[in-house]
N, C-alpha and C positions, 0 to 999 in steps of 0.2 A: 838756572835761576829764572824765576818769573817776577817781573816788575810791572806794577800797575800805577799809572799816573791818574790823578783825580783833579777835576775842577768843577765848576758849577754846571755848565751845559755840555761839556765835552765837545766844544766847538772850536776853541782857540788855544788856550794855554796847555791843556793836557795832551791834545793831539800834537801840538808843536813839540812838546817835550818828548812824546813817544817817537815821533819821526826823527827828531834830532838825535835821541839816544840810540836808536837803531843804527843810524849812520855812524855814530861814534864807535859803537861796539863792533860794527863791521870792520872799521879801521883797526881796532885793537885786537881783532880776531877773538872776541869774547862770545861764547855761546850763551845767549839768554833770550827769553821770550818777553817782549815788551808790549803792553796793551794800555789803553786809556778808557776812562769812563767818566760819567758826570752824574749829577743829582737831579737835573731838571728836564732833560730832553732825551728823546730816543728817535733814531733814524733821520736826523737832520744833517745836512752837509755843512761843512765849515764855511764861514763867510769868505767872500772873494778876497778880501784884504789878507786874511790869514793864508789863503792859498797862494797869493802873490808873493808874500814875504818868504814862504818856504820855497816857492818856485825859484826865487832868486838864489837860493842855496842848493838848487838842483834836487829838491825834494817835492814829490807830487802828492799833495793832500786832497786832490780832487775826488778820490774814491772814498775818502773817510766819511763815515756816518756816525753820528753820536750814539753812544750806548749808555743806557741808564744803569748805574751800578747796582749790583745785587750782592747779597751776603756771600754767595758762591764765588763771585769775582774776588772778594777780599780774602776768602779762605784759600783760593788758588795762589795768591800772590805771596812771594817770599819777602818782598819789599813793596810797600805802598807809599807813594809820594804825592801829597796834596800840594796844590798851588797856593793854598792859604790855610790858616788855622781852622777855619770853619769846615774845610773838607776833611781834615784829620778828625775833628770832633764828630762830624756826621758819619764817617766811616766806622769809628769806634762804637758809636751808638748802634749802628747797623750790625756790626760784627765785633763784639768786645775782645775776642781773642786776637784781633789784628793790632791792638795797641802797642805791643813791644816792637813791631816792625813797621809802624806807620808814622811818618814824619812829614813836615812840609819839606820841600826841596831845599829851601834855604836853611832850615833847621838841621837837616842831616849833614849838610856841608859844614855848617858852623860847628856843630858838636863833633863831627868827624875830624875836623881840623884839631880840635882839642884832644881827641883820643889819639890821633896820629894815623899815618898811612897804614893800611893793612900789611901786616908782616908776612914774609915768606912762610908758606905752609899754614897760615892762619885761615881758617875757613871763613867765608863771607858771613855766615850766620853768627860766628863768634865776634866778628867786628861789629855787626849790627847790634848785637847784645851789649857790647861795650859802649856803643854810642847811646843806646837806650838807658843804660844804667844811671840812676838818679833822676830820671824824668818824672814829673808829676803832671797828671792831667790838668791840674789847675794852671800850669804854666802856659797852656794853650787857650785860655779864656780870652775873649775879646779878639781884636785884630792888632797886628803890629807890623810895621814896615820891615822889621828885621826878619820876619817869617813869611809875610804875604807878598805875592807877586800880583801886581795890579791886573784887573780884567780889562782888556782893550775893547771889548764889545761896544760898538757904537762910536768908537774912536777913529782917529785918523790913521793913515798908513804909517806915519811916523810913530804913533803910539803902538801899533801892532809890531813894527820893527823893533822898537825899544824893548818890548816884552820878550820877543824872540831872542834878542841879544842877551837879556838878563838870564833867561832860561838856558841858553847855550853856554854862557859863562859858568853858571851853576853846575850844569852837567859835565863840563870839562873838569871843573874842580872835583866833582864827585868821582869821575873816572880816574883822576890822579890818586885819589884816596883809596878807592876800591881795587883798582887794577894797575898798580905800579909795576914797573919792569921787575921781573923776578918773583912776584907774589903768586904766580900761578893764575890760571884762568878757571872760570866756571864755578860751580856750586861748592864742590868739595875741597878744592885747593886753589 
């Protein structure tokens, strides 16, 4: 399974989500490729505060460099997770075929909780399709705290920490939905 996180600059939120999910998947022994990208920058390091917050969790963000998202990145991904509604909208404009598997992180967790935990032998693609069912692009107009995770750029260490905590909590909830005990691992089962 290929998972792509998106945020504005690919400096704070999406790399934080990427590194945290890689660590969680390692613990769950899930085989997946996780990447991140953004819409504004390319080749920039994450700010010191983002690095410090992840270092406190024993994750090293120092080698990360921002990547400007391309349509090929979106075509590669089986699941695209934006940090805010605007990232989902921009992704779908760039690659319209991504719509059925592109959500905000909070949206997929919220909708996934309504669909329920992935069942034993249910393919991940089937679960994602069930989560997508009934969505309308108009539902993602504007911004909404129910879907958006605040951008900590320019903020304090406490703000960076709070964002990392929110992302971590959402990823843990997504992990419980997608990879519950007995549901099987990986793409096909």
